[in-house]
C-alpha positions as CSV (number, residue, x, y, z in Angstrom):
1,X,-2.7,-20.5,-21.2
2,X,-4.9,-17.7,-20.0
3,X,-3.4,-14.5,-18.5
4,X,-3.4,-13.8,-14.8
5,X,-6.1,-11.5,-13.7
6,X,-5.2,-8.6,-11.4
7,X,-6.9,-8.5,-8.1
8,X,-8.8,-5.2,-8.3
9,X,-8.8,-4.6,-4.5
10,X,-5.0,-4.9,-4.5
11,X,-4.7,-2.7,-7.6
12,X,-6.6,0.1,-5.8
13,X,-4.4,-0.2,-2.6
14,X,-0.9,-0.6,-4.0
15,X,1.2,1.3,-6.6
16,X,4.5,0.3,-8.1
17,X,7.2,3.0,-7.9
18,X,9.7,3.6,-10.7
19,X,12.4,1.7,-8.9
20,X,10.1,-1.4,-8.5
21,X,9.2,-0.9,-4.9
22,X,5.5,-1.2,-3.9
23,X,3.9,1.9,-2.2
24,X,1.1,1.7,0.2
25,X,-1.0,4.1,2.3
26,X,-0.6,4.2,6.0
27,X,-3.3,2.9,8.3
28,X,-5.3,4.6,11.1
29,X,-6.1,7.8,9.2
30,X,-9.9,7.6,8.9
31,X,-11.4,8.5,12.3
32,X,-10.7,9.2,15.9
33,X,-7.9,11.6,14.8
34,X,-8.5,14.1,17.6
35,X,-6.4,12.0,20.1
36,X,-3.4,11.7,17.7
37,X,-0.6,14.2,17.6
38,X,-0.2,16.5,14.6
39,X,3.2,14.8,13.9
40,X,1.5,11.3,13.8
41,X,-1.2,12.6,11.5
42,X,1.3,14.2,9.2
43,X,3.3,11.0,8.9
44,X,0.2,9.0,8.0
45,X,-0.3,11.2,4.9
46,X,2.9,10.0,3.4
47,X,3.0,6.8,1.5
48,X,5.0,3.9,3.0
49,X,6.7,1.0,1.3
50,X,5.7,-2.6,1.6
51,X,7.6,-4.9,4.0
52,X,9.8,-7.5,2.3
53,X,7.8,-10.4,3.7
54,X,4.7,-9.2,1.9
55,X,6.3,-8.3,-1.4
56,X,5.9,-11.7,-3.1
57,X,2.3,-12.0,-2.2
58,X,1.3,-8.5,-3.3
59,X,3.3,-8.8,-6.6
60,X,1.3,-12.0,-7.3
61,X,-2.0,-10.2,-6.6
62,X,-1.0,-7.3,-8.9
63,X,0.1,-9.8,-11.7
64,X,3.7,-8.4,-11.8
């Protein structure tokens, strides 16, 4: 039986933390930032965790 290949696009977007949670980057931090508050831009810099509904799908893409 061949091994599962990792989806490279998913591997670049998601990282697995030490406790097994999946970290992701926040959206909307590329352009048109002048209208956003400083607080909103600061919160976008921090990594978020994946929603429980997407966990199974992303783990399959990462081959975990």
